[in-house]
C-alpha beads as a LAMMPS data file, in Angstrom:
LAMMPS data file: protein, C-alpha beads

94 atoms
93 bonds

1 atom types
1 bond types

-500.0 500.0 xlo xhi
-500.0 500.0 ylo yhi
-500.0 500.0 zlo zhi

Masses

1 110.0

Atoms # bond

1 1 1 0.135 0.038 -0.409
2 1 1 1.471 3.336 -0.942
3 1 1 -0.186 6.791 -0.270
4 1 1 0.226 9.217 -3.566
5 1 1 2.824 11.746 -2.942
6 1 1 -0.236 14.386 -4.420
7 1 1 -2.428 13.148 -1.268
8 1 1 -4.754 11.694 -4.097
9 1 1 -8.098 12.512 -4.995
10 1 1 -10.164 12.199 -1.296
11 1 1 -8.584 11.442 1.899
12 1 1 -7.537 7.777 2.482
13 1 1 -6.852 7.143 -0.827
14 1 1 -4.088 4.417 -1.274
15 1 1 -2.591 2.347 -4.215
16 1 1 -2.171 -1.172 -3.498
17 1 1 1.129 -2.642 -5.679
18 1 1 2.136 -6.117 -6.414
19 1 1 6.217 -6.657 -5.328
20 1 1 6.726 -7.661 -8.970
21 1 1 6.047 -5.658 -12.298
22 1 1 2.633 -6.667 -14.238
23 1 1 1.729 -4.430 -16.446
24 1 1 -1.865 -4.652 -15.963
25 1 1 -4.767 -6.543 -14.204
26 1 1 -5.072 -9.185 -17.069
27 1 1 -1.248 -9.897 -17.864
28 1 1 -0.530 -12.007 -14.493
29 1 1 -4.366 -13.334 -12.845
30 1 1 -2.495 -14.867 -9.983
31 1 1 -0.620 -11.477 -8.957
32 1 1 -3.650 -9.607 -9.900
33 1 1 -5.648 -12.105 -6.985
34 1 1 -3.391 -11.258 -4.511
35 1 1 -3.545 -7.411 -5.079
36 1 1 -7.334 -7.580 -4.935
37 1 1 -7.311 -9.447 -1.856
38 1 1 -5.199 -6.938 -0.164
39 1 1 -7.286 -3.806 -1.931
40 1 1 -10.040 -5.466 -0.670
41 1 1 -9.287 -6.052 2.832
42 1 1 -8.212 -2.316 2.880
43 1 1 -12.070 -1.567 1.901
44 1 1 -13.560 -3.407 4.712
45 1 1 -12.103 -0.720 6.610
46 1 1 -14.858 2.002 4.894
47 1 1 -18.202 2.411 4.845
48 1 1 -17.832 3.144 1.079
49 1 1 -15.256 3.415 -1.184
50 1 1 -14.044 3.019 -5.010
51 1 1 -11.687 0.054 -6.145
52 1 1 -10.078 1.600 -9.369
53 1 1 -7.595 0.034 -11.642
54 1 1 -7.553 0.173 -16.093
55 1 1 -6.044 -2.143 -18.505
56 1 1 -5.059 -0.154 -21.706
57 1 1 -5.051 3.496 -22.611
58 1 1 -8.614 2.803 -23.983
59 1 1 -9.841 2.292 -20.313
60 1 1 -7.897 5.247 -19.089
61 1 1 -4.580 3.279 -17.971
62 1 1 -1.871 5.847 -18.009
63 1 1 0.621 4.114 -15.854
64 1 1 1.404 1.072 -17.429
65 1 1 1.754 -1.422 -13.993
66 1 1 -0.569 -3.073 -12.271
67 1 1 -1.841 -0.679 -9.443
68 1 1 -5.175 -0.908 -7.861
69 1 1 -6.974 2.760 -6.288
70 1 1 -8.583 2.038 -2.937
71 1 1 -10.788 5.715 -2.550
72 1 1 -12.655 5.908 0.147
73 1 1 -16.025 7.993 0.016
74 1 1 -18.541 9.102 1.626
75 1 1 -22.539 10.700 0.507
76 1 1 -22.285 14.416 -0.825
77 1 1 -18.096 13.976 -1.184
78 1 1 -18.708 15.680 -4.515
79 1 1 -16.037 13.240 -6.067
80 1 1 -17.081 12.482 -9.706
81 1 1 -16.052 9.795 -11.472
82 1 1 -16.062 9.259 -15.199
83 1 1 -18.542 6.592 -14.899
84 1 1 -20.948 8.512 -12.677
85 1 1 -23.946 10.690 -13.501
86 1 1 -22.142 14.060 -13.019
87 1 1 -20.298 13.658 -16.044
88 1 1 -22.238 14.695 -19.431
89 1 1 -22.335 11.946 -21.907
90 1 1 -20.163 12.401 -24.915
91 1 1 -21.818 12.446 -28.393
92 1 1 -22.179 8.610 -29.650
93 1 1 -21.382 7.145 -26.318
94 1 1 -23.062 3.652 -25.821

Bonds

1 1 1 2
2 1 2 3
3 1 3 4
4 1 4 5
5 1 5 6
6 1 6 7
7 1 7 8
8 1 8 9
9 1 9 10
10 1 10 11
11 1 11 12
12 1 12 13
13 1 13 14
14 1 14 15
15 1 15 16
16 1 16 17
17 1 17 18
18 1 18 19
19 1 19 20
20 1 20 21
21 1 21 22
22 1 22 23
23 1 23 24
24 1 24 25
25 1 25 26
26 1 26 27
27 1 27 28
28 1 28 29
29 1 29 30
30 1 30 31
31 1 31 32
32 1 32 33
33 1 33 34
34 1 34 35
35 1 35 36
36 1 36 37
37 1 37 38
38 1 38 39
39 1 39 40
40 1 40 41
41 1 41 42
42 1 42 43
43 1 43 44
44 1 44 45
45 1 45 46
46 1 46 47
47 1 47 48
48 1 48 49
49 1 49 50
50 1 50 51
51 1 51 52
52 1 52 53
53 1 53 54
54 1 54 55
55 1 55 56
56 1 56 57
57 1 57 58
58 1 58 59
59 1 59 60
60 1 60 61
61 1 61 62
62 1 62 63
63 1 63 64
64 1 64 65
65 1 65 66
66 1 66 67
67 1 67 68
68 1 68 69
69 1 69 70
70 1 70 71
71 1 71 72
72 1 72 73
73 1 73 74
74 1 74 75
75 1 75 76
76 1 76 77
77 1 77 78
78 1 78 79
79 1 79 80
80 1 80 81
81 1 81 82
82 1 82 83
83 1 83 84
84 1 84 85
85 1 85 86
86 1 86 87
87 1 87 88
88 1 88 89
89 1 89 90
90 1 90 91
91 1 91 92
92 1 92 93
93 1 93 94
């Protein structure tokens, strides 16, 4: 578990990283399972949280090694995510 140097997008935001280099969650499923188990354990301590990872540029992956964001949330916190209603749908989006 690593805290973002920037402080993260919300209080308590952390990254969960594997001990070995893996490009994304689909590259080495056995490694991804360990990372996800650790992230789930961290989420258990929060009443609400997002668990976020991406695979490929089209899915918004910008850092090409497996990492999972655990972002604690609370009602009305104002943190919009790309798949939430706070964002206007792009023309042609399905």
